[in-house]
VOPAGU-2260 file (C-alpha; in pm, 1 decimal, decimal comma):
REM VOPAGU-2260
SITE   aa  ch    i         X         Y         Z
SITE  MET   A    0    3771,8    3563,8    1189,6
SITE  LYS   A    1    3779,9    3838,0    1432,9
SITE  LEU   A    2    3831,4    3630,7    1742,3
SITE  LYS   A    3    3985,3    3920,7    1939,2
SITE  LYS   A    4    3716,0    4148,0    1881,6
SITE  ALA   A    5    3479,0    3883,1    2001,9
SITE  LEU   A    6    3724,6    3847,0    2319,7
SITE  ASP   A    7    3708,0    4239,4    2372,6
SITE  ARG   A    8    3307,9    4226,0    2366,0
SITE  ILE   A    9    3311,1    3999,0    2651,5
SITE  PRO   A   10    3388,4    4160,1    2998,5
SITE  GLY   A   11    3707,0    4012,4    3094,6
SITE  GLY   A   12    3708,0    3805,7    2805,4
SITE  LEU   A   13    4079,3    3775,5    2745,2
SITE  MET   A   14    4096,2    3586,4    3079,1
SITE  LEU   A   15    3778,0    3417,2    3144,7
SITE  VAL   A   16    3741,8    3273,4    2801,7
SITE  PRO   A   17    4080,0    3074,1    2790,4
SITE  LEU   A   18    4004,6    2998,8    3187,9
SITE  LEU   A   19    3673,6    2821,9    3065,2
SITE  LEU   A   20    3850,5    2635,2    2805,8
SITE  GLY   A   21    4132,6    2511,9    3045,4
SITE  ALA   A   22    3820,2    2412,1    3281,9
SITE  CYS   A   23    3673,7    2203,3    2966,4
SITE  VAL   A   24    4018,4    2059,2    2931,7
SITE  HIS   A   25    4046,3    1960,3    3283,8
SITE  THR   A   26    3689,7    1825,4    3328,9
SITE  PHE   A   27    3653,9    1604,2    3000,3
SITE  ALA   A   28    4038,7    1513,9    2952,2
SITE  PRO   A   29    4206,1    1553,1    3278,3
SITE  GLY   A   30    4522,6    1368,3    3182,4
SITE  ALA   A   31    4597,3    1548,1    2864,6
SITE  GLY   A   32    4877,8    1719,2    3013,5
SITE  LYS   A   33    5047,0    1395,8    3119,4
SITE  TYR   A   34    4959,3    1231,4    2797,0
SITE  PHE   A   35    5125,8    1477,6    2553,5
SITE  GLY   A   36    5389,7    1583,4    2792,2
SITE  SER   A   37    5668,2    1807,0    2704,4
SITE  PHE   A   38    5574,2    2168,6    2584,1
SITE  THR   A   39    5185,7    2083,5    2596,8
SITE  ASN   A   40    5205,5    1985,3    2956,1
SITE  GLY   A   41    5386,3    2280,6    3027,6
SITE  LEU   A   42    5138,2    2510,8    2897,0
SITE  ILE   A   43    4856,3    2324,9    3077,4
SITE  THR   A   44    5017,1    2301,5    3411,9
SITE  GLY   A   45    5231,9    2613,3    3404,7
SITE  THR   A   46    5042,0    2864,0    3601,2
SITE  VAL   A   47    5343,7    2972,5    3830,2
SITE  PRO   A   48    5615,6    3029,7    3593,5
SITE  ILE   A   49    5380,8    3195,6    3339,7
SITE  LEU   A   50    5240,2    3418,5    3625,7
SITE  ALA   A   51    5597,0    3516,6    3731,0
SITE  VAL   A   52    5671,0    3641,1    3396,2
SITE  TRP   A   53    5344,0    3845,5    3381,2
SITE  PHE   A   54    5426,7    3976,0    3700,0
SITE  PHE   A   55    5779,0    4079,0    3634,5
SITE  CYS   A   56    5646,9    4267,8    3329,5
SITE  MET   A   57    5372,6    4425,0    3530,2
SITE  GLY   A   58    5646,7    4577,9    3748,1
SITE  ALA   A   59    5817,1    4708,0    3459,8
SITE  THR   A   60    5515,4    4928,0    3360,9
SITE  ILE   A   61    5501,5    5119,6    3675,6
SITE  ASP   A   62    5646,2    5468,7    3621,8
SITE  LEU   A   63    5753,9    5671,3    3919,6
SITE  ARG   A   64    5788,2    5988,1    3712,0
SITE  ALA   A   65    5418,2    6039,9    3692,0
SITE  THR   A   66    5252,9    6357,3    3794,9
SITE  GLY   A   67    5159,6    6433,5    4145,2
SITE  THR   A   68    4789,6    6438,1    4079,5
SITE  VAL   A   69    4812,7    6088,2    3925,7
SITE  LEU   A   70    5036,4    5963,0    4198,0
SITE  ARG   A   71    4779,3    6129,6    4484,4
SITE  LYS   A   72    4486,0    5979,4    4294,6
SITE  SER   A   73    4628,9    5628,3    4259,3
SITE  GLY   A   74    4776,8    5616,7    4598,3
SITE  THR   A   75    4427,3    5702,1    4746,7
SITE  LEU   A   76    4273,0    5435,5    4565,2
SITE  LEU   A   77    4505,2    5180,3    4629,5
SITE  VAL   A   78    4538,5    5217,8    5000,2
SITE  THR   A   79    4147,9    5257,4    5036,6
SITE  LYS   A   80    4114,8    4951,9    4860,1
SITE  MET   A   81    4382,0    4751,6    5071,6
SITE  ILE   A   82    4240,7    4887,0    5394,2
SITE  VAL   A   83    3864,3    4790,2    5310,5
SITE  ALA   A   84    4002,8    4465,5    5215,8
SITE  TRP   A   85    4179,2    4387,1    5533,2
SITE  ILE   A   86    3868,8    4506,0    5727,2
SITE  MET   A   87    3659,3    4245,3    5527,2
SITE  THR   A   88    3904,7    3975,2    5604,7
SITE  LEU   A   89    3917,7    4051,5    5968,3
SITE  ILE   A   90    3530,2    4035,5    5969,9
SITE  ALA   A   91    3487,7    3729,2    5756,1
SITE  ALA   A   92    3781,0    3530,6    5963,3
SITE  ARG   A   93    3548,0    3568,1    6267,4
SITE  PHE   A   94    3227,1    3412,2    6093,3
SITE  ILE   A   95    3377,5    3166,5    5828,9
SITE  PRO   A   96    3563,8    2849,4    5915,4
SITE  ILE   A   97    3917,3    2849,3    5787,1
SITE  ASP   A   98    3816,9    2559,3    5562,5
SITE  GLY   A   99    3510,9    2751,6    5412,1
SITE  VAL   A  100    3149,2    2720,8    5422,7
SITE  LYS   A  101    3067,9    2358,1    5373,6
SITE  ALA   A  102    2689,7    2326,4    5295,0
SITE  GLY   A  103    2416,5    2578,2    5214,6
SITE  LEU   A  104    2337,4    2879,2    4985,0
SITE  PHE   A  105    2672,1    2982,7    4999,6
SITE  ALA   A  106    2886,1    2656,1    5014,4
SITE  GLY   A  107    3225,0    2689,5    4905,7
SITE  LEU   A  108    3274,8    3060,9    5029,2
SITE  SER   A  109    3581,8    3120,6    5218,0
SITE  VAL   A  110    3827,2    3396,7    5355,4
SITE  LEU   A  111    4051,6    3308,3    5078,2
SITE  ALA   A  112    3795,6    3406,1    4818,7
SITE  ILE   A  113    3670,9    3694,0    4990,5
SITE  THR   A  114    4052,6    3846,8    5036,6
SITE  THR   A  115    4146,2    3780,5    4704,5
SITE  SER   A  116    3832,9    3923,1    4511,2
SITE  MET   A  117    3849,2    4247,2    4699,5
SITE  ASP   A  118    4206,5    4348,3    4736,2
SITE  MET   A  119    4277,9    4396,5    4370,8
SITE  THR   A  120    4116,6    4662,5    4114,7
SITE  ASN   A  121    4084,9    4583,3    3755,4
SITE  GLY   A  122    4356,9    4827,2    3617,6
SITE  GLY   A  123    4250,3    4793,4    3253,1
SITE  LEU   A  124    3885,5    4844,2    3306,1
SITE  TYR   A  125    3944,3    5122,6    3532,6
SITE  ALA   A  126    4139,2    5306,9    3271,1
SITE  ALA   A  127    3905,4    5250,4    2994,5
SITE  VAL   A  128    3622,2    5405,5    3200,7
SITE  MET   A  129    3811,7    5672,2    3305,5
SITE  GLN   A  130    3920,3    5772,9    2969,9
SITE  GLN   A  131    3553,2    5786,1    2889,9
SITE  TYR   A  132    3407,2    5933,7    3187,1
SITE  GLY   A  133    3702,4    6106,1    3393,5
SITE  THR   A  134    3998,6    6332,3    3327,7
SITE  LYS   A  135    4351,5    6270,4    3179,0
SITE  GLU   A  136    4484,8    6248,5    3532,2
SITE  GLU   A  137    4202,1    5999,9    3668,2
SITE  ALA   A  138    4246,8    5782,9    3356,7
SITE  GLY   A  139    4632,4    5766,5    3435,4
SITE  ALA   A  140    4557,9    5688,5    3804,4
SITE  PHE   A  141    4602,0    5304,4    3716,9
SITE  VAL   A  142    4989,7    5362,4    3749,7
SITE  LEU   A  143    5002,4    5229,1    4105,2
SITE  MET   A  144    4737,4    4981,7    4083,0
SITE  SER   A  145    4998,1    4744,9    3924,6
SITE  VAL   A  146    5094,1    4714,0    4282,9
SITE  GLU   A  147    4786,1    4495,9    4367,1
SITE  SER   A  148    4872,4    4259,6    4112,3
SITE  GLY   A  149    5001,2    3929,0    4206,3
SITE  PRO   A  150    4951,3    3751,1    4552,7
SITE  LEU   A  151    5169,1    3998,4    4775,8
SITE  ILE   A  152    4874,0    4226,9    4885,5
SITE  SER   A  153    4675,2    3915,2    4968,1
SITE  MET   A  154    4963,0    3753,9    5146,6
SITE  LEU   A  155    4999,7    4061,5    5361,5
SITE  ILE   A  156    4614,2    4091,3    5448,8
SITE  LEU   A  157    4591,0    3725,2    5516,5
SITE  GLY   A  158    4900,3    3747,9    5737,3
SITE  ALA   A  159    4812,3    4071,7    5915,8
SITE  THR   A  160    4465,6    3939,4    6021,8
SITE  GLY   A  161    4616,3    3610,5    6137,2
SITE  VAL   A  162    4449,4    3396,2    5871,4
SITE  ALA   A  163    4765,5    3276,7    5747,9
SITE  PHE   A  164    5144,0    3279,7    5833,4
SITE  PHE   A  165    5392,0    3312,4    5554,2
SITE  GLU   A  166    5756,2    3265,3    5612,4
SITE  PRO   A  167    5955,0    3601,4    5525,4
SITE  ARG   A  168    6127,5    3401,0    5236,0
SITE  LEU   A  169    5767,0    3362,0    5083,6
SITE  PHE   A  170    5718,6    3721,5    5091,6
SITE  VAL   A  171    6049,7    3813,3    4922,9
SITE  GLY   A  172    5989,2    3531,7    4659,5
SITE  ALA   A  173    5651,2    3647,8    4604,8
SITE  VAL   A  174    5763,5    4028,6    4526,9
SITE  LEU   A  175    6112,5    3966,0    4362,2
SITE  PRO   A  176    5995,3    3947,3    4019,7
SITE  PHE   A  177    5781,3    4234,1    4034,2
SITE  LEU   A  178    6077,9    4442,9    4199,6
SITE  ILE   A  179    6322,8    4336,7    3946,7
SITE  GLY   A  180    6078,1    4440,4    3653,4
SITE  PHE   A  181    5973,7    4771,6    3838,8
SITE  THR   A  182    6355,2    4863,0    3871,3
SITE  LEU   A  183    6439,8    4788,4    3502,2
SITE  GLY   A  184    6161,4    4955,1    3380,9
SITE  ASN   A  185    6246,1    5285,0    3580,5
SITE  LEU   A  186    6612,9    5256,4    3491,1
SITE  ASP   A  187    6534,8    5245,0    3124,0
SITE  SER   A  188    6219,2    5345,4    2929,0
SITE  ASP   A  189    6298,8    5133,2    2640,0
SITE  LEU   A  190    6287,4    4842,5    2868,2
SITE  ARG   A  191    5930,9    4950,9    3012,4
SITE  GLU   A  192    5791,4    4961,9    2685,5
SITE  LEU   A  193    5966,2    4624,9    2584,9
SITE  PHE   A  194    5812,9    4418,2    2881,3
SITE  GLY   A  195    5494,2    4625,9    2895,0
SITE  ARG   A  196    5412,3    4498,2    2541,7
SITE  CYS   A  197    5400,3    4146,4    2729,6
SITE  VAL   A  198    5139,8    4220,1    2993,2
SITE  HIS   A  199    4838,7    4150,4    2789,4
SITE  PRO   A  200    4952,7    3867,8    2578,6
SITE  LEU   A  201    5040,7    3672,2    2874,5
SITE  ILE   A  202    4687,5    3691,1    3028,4
SITE  PRO   A  203    4514,7    3406,8    2803,7
SITE  PHE   A  204    4807,9    3202,8    2872,2
SITE  PHE   A  205    4787,0    3191,9    3256,4
SITE  GLY   A  206    4421,8    3195,1    3202,3
SITE  PHE   A  207    4414,2    2872,4    3028,4
SITE  ALA   A  208    4651,5    2707,6    3295,0
SITE  LEU   A  209    4428,7    2834,2    3579,8
SITE  GLY   A  210    4151,8    2686,5    3433,2
SITE  ASN   A  211    4330,0    2346,9    3404,7
SITE  GLY   A  212    4291,0    2329,5    3795,8
SITE  ILE   A  213    3918,2    2379,5    3787,1
SITE  ASP   A  214    3617,0    2113,7    3740,7
SITE  LEU   A  215    3324,4    2274,1    3551,5
SITE  ASN   A  216    3127,8    2118,5    3818,1
SITE  VAL   A  217    3288,1    2358,7    4078,2
SITE  ILE   A  218    3205,7    2655,6    3852,7
SITE  VAL   A  219    2838,0    2576,2    3836,5
SITE  THR   A  220    2790,9    2491,5    4210,1
SITE  SER   A  221    2998,3    2831,1    4284,9
SITE  GLY   A  222    2784,6    3046,1    4043,4
SITE  LEU   A  223    2527,0    3199,0    4279,8
SITE  PRO   A  224    2797,8    3268,8    4558,6
SITE  GLY   A  225    3042,1    3412,6    4298,8
SITE  ILE   A  226    2753,4    3666,7    4194,9
SITE  ALA   A  227    2658,1    3758,6    4547,2
SITE  LEU   A  228    3055,4    3798,5    4604,7
SITE  GLY   A  229    3096,4    4021,7    4291,3
SITE  LEU   A  230    2805,1    4238,2    4402,6
SITE  GLY   A  231    2971,0    4240,3    4761,2
SITE  VAL   A  232    3283,0    4383,0    4623,7
SITE  ILE   A  233    3113,0    4654,4    4428,7
SITE  VAL   A  234    2920,1    4758,8    4740,6
SITE  VAL   A  235    3188,7    4708,5    5023,9
SITE  THR   A  236    3487,9    4875,7    4836,9
SITE  GLY   A  237    3277,6    5095,2    4610,0
SITE  ILE   A  238    3114,2    5314,8    4903,3
SITE  PRO   A  239    3464,1    5376,3    5054,0
SITE  LEU   A  240    3651,4    5436,0    4728,2
SITE  ILE   A  241    3390,8    5699,0    4624,7
SITE  LEU   A  242    3442,2    5883,4    4971,1
SITE  ALA   A  243    3814,5    5876,6    4966,6
SITE  ASP   A  244    3797,8    5996,7    4585,8
SITE  ARG   A  245    3576,9    6284,6    4681,0
SITE  TRP   A  246    3736,3    6397,1    5037,7
SITE  ILE   A  247    4108,3    6291,8    4992,6
SITE  ALA   A  248    4165,1    6295,8    4595,3
SITE  GLY   A  249    3960,3    6573,7    4496,5
SITE  GLY   A  250    3751,7    6374,7    4248,7
SITE  ASN   A  251    3356,4    6355,0    4213,7
SITE  GLY   A  252    3363,9    5984,8    4321,9
SITE  ALA   A  253    3357,9    5849,0    3983,4
SITE  ALA   A  254    3722,8    5711,6    3993,4
SITE  GLY   A  255    3633,8    5550,0    4326,1
SITE  LEU   A  256    3332,2    5390,4    4181,2
SITE  ALA   A  257    3546,8    5271,8    3842,8
SITE  ALA   A  258    3790,3    5110,8    4094,7
SITE  SER   A  259    3537,8    4901,0    4271,7
SITE  SER   A  260    3591,7    4594,9    4075,9
SITE  THR   A  261    3800,4    4243,3    4088,1
SITE  ALA   A  262    4084,9    4192,1    3858,2
SITE  GLY   A  263    4112,7    3922,5    3620,3
SITE  ALA   A  264    4471,9    3874,4    3761,3
SITE  ALA   A  265    4318,0    3789,3    4109,2
SITE  VAL   A  266    4166,8    3455,8    3972,1
SITE  ALA   A  267    4526,6    3341,5    3984,1
SITE  ASN   A  268    4596,4    3433,2    4378,7
SITE  PRO   A  269    4383,8    3157,0    4530,2
SITE  ALA   A  270    4614,6    2889,7    4339,2
SITE  ILE   A  271    4942,8    3071,1    4430,8
SITE  ILE   A  272    4857,9    3107,6    4789,8
SITE  GLY   A  273    4747,5    2760,2    4788,2
SITE  GLU   A  274    5086,5    2647,9    4660,7
SITE  MET   A  275    5242,7    2830,2    4989,5
SITE  ILE   A  276    4984,2    2730,1    5229,6
SITE  PRO   A  277    4879,2    2344,7    5203,8
SITE  ARG   A  278    4593,2    2391,0    5413,6
SITE  PHE   A  279    4436,1    2638,1    5146,5
SITE  LYS   A  280    4480,8    2376,5    4876,6
SITE  PRO   A  281    4144,1    2228,4    4909,0
SITE  LEU   A  282    3986,3    2587,2    4893,7
SITE  VAL   A  283    4150,1    2672,7    4564,7
SITE  PRO   A  284    3902,2    2543,2    4309,3
SITE  ALA   A  285    3597,9    2693,1    4449,8
SITE  ALA   A  286    3778,3    3020,9    4536,5
SITE  THR   A  287    3906,5    3038,6    4208,8
SITE  ALA   A  288    3579,2    3024,8    4024,6
SITE  MET   A  289    3399,8    3245,9    4280,8
SITE  VAL   A  290    3680,6    3497,7    4211,7
SITE  ALA   A  291    3633,1    3440,6    3844,4
SITE  THR   A  292    3266,2    3505,5    3854,6
SITE  ALA   A  293    3322,0    3823,9    4050,6
SITE  CYS   A  294    3535,1    3936,6    3801,2
SITE  LEU   A  295    3281,2    3892,6    3541,7
SITE  VAL   A  296    3014,5    4059,9    3742,2
SITE  THR   A  297    3209,7    4348,9    3839,2
SITE  ALA   A  298    3328,3    4408,7    3467,4
SITE  ILE   A  299    2995,4    4424,1    3370,3
SITE  LEU   A  300    2836,1    4639,4    3631,1
SITE  VAL   A  301    3106,3    4880,2    3719,2
SITE  PRO   A  302    3112,0    5071,1    3385,9
SITE  ILE   A  303    2733,8    5084,5    3384,9
SITE  LEU   A  304    2709,1    5234,1    3756,9
SITE  THR   A  305    3032,6    5464,6    3679,9
SITE  ALA   A  306    2827,1    5604,5    3366,0
SITE  LEU   A  307    2505,6    5659,2    3569,2
SITE  TRP   A  308    2700,8    5820,5    3873,9
SITE  VAL   A  309    2885,9    6082,7    3600,0
SITE  ARG   A  310    2561,2    6144,9    3413,7
SITE  ARG   A  311    2413,0    6218,6    3772,4
SITE  HIS   A  312    2664,9    6438,0    3875,4
SITE  HIS   A  313    2669,6    6630,5    3565,1
SITE  ALA   A  314    2281,7    6681,9    3575,1
SITE  ARG   A  315    2348,8    6835,9    3937,3
SITE  ASP   A  316    2605,6    7054,2    3837,9
SITE  ALA   A  317    2420,8    7178,3    3529,4
SITE  LEU   A  318    2129,6    7255,4    3753,3
SITE  LEU   A  319    2353,7    7460,2    3994,2
SITE  GLU   A  320    2478,3    7650,8    3711,4
SITE  GLU   A  321    2127,3    7751,8    3611,1
SITE  PHE   A  322    2031,2    7871,2    3964,4
SITE  GLU   A  323    2352,6    8097,4    3963,5
SITE  ALA   A  324    2302,6    8219,7    3622,2
SITE  VAL   A  325    1947,3    8357,7    3744,3
SITE  LYS   A  326    2035,1    8680,6    3916,2
SITE  VAL   A  327    1770,9    8894,1    4101,3
SITE  PRO   A  328    1784,0    9228,7    3922,0
SITE  PRO   A  329    1894,3    9525,0    4165,0
SITE  LEU   A  330    1641,0    9743,2    4326,5
SITE  ASN   A  331    1599,6   10086,9    4196,3
SITE  GLU   A  332    1547,2   10378,5    4423,5
SITE  ARG   A  333    1170,5   10397,3    4309,4
SITE  ASP   A  334    1115,1   10039,4    4372,2
SITE  VAL   A  335    1197,5   10098,0    4745,2
SITE  HIS   A  336     888,3   10191,8    4951,0
SITE  VAL   A  337     912,0   10313,4    5286,9
């Protein structure tokens, strides 16, 4: 059986399929972890420790010796995405109650869901799309996108907008594994390679553990708002990213559009932040389901939209080249009439 190939055909499948399996366990056998205990219980309930190891390994993959072009491109996309997420959090906080929308079409939508869906780019998706439609430097621009991974950026945005208050020790605790991995990876390239190999294998494990905190009924009720959230991520973050790519990073906008996605790892952030801020805990199941849906929607649409953008851009360039190739022949003296 080619299960891995089947997962690869599903957008975000390595994360979303285990998450759905975990949700099935939580829905139909909620006491399974306690019943089996030991390692099985640790696998079912071990979201935080598994994520801590994954976050450490992600830090180790960042190489500061990347070329200036790569750093400029990735830095532009990273900063733009963070600013847009901050602005949207600021706006959402003025109109959405702190405990989320309780009824109506967008029931379950919260500031927590909006922030965590918009502040992280799917680095793997971006790299894959840019390898096909962009330059080598653009494909390598995901080098700094790992900084978005984990709850740190979400915490900074929620804290800066006044939505939540985090004690300094919580910021340190959130970023310390990442910084240690980052330091070791840049001190020794062999360690970077060693820990970097662990990034993808850990994704289904924390996906499964995350799913064990979600009831399938929440996923069903959060489907439509999650789809709307995913579309909103593409539009709201995509337009500024395209403009920043063209005006600051010197691209044609494709890299910006390719970065307008929700990362699979973002699905974990509501749960982590809920552990730090108790008042957010009731929002975690719906926010997790919405972010997971947004991840799926953006994973499907972003590659398609990027391909259309690149084709349109190439068609325009070809048309301009045709016009430039057509030169009016110089006039001879005999063609000049007074």
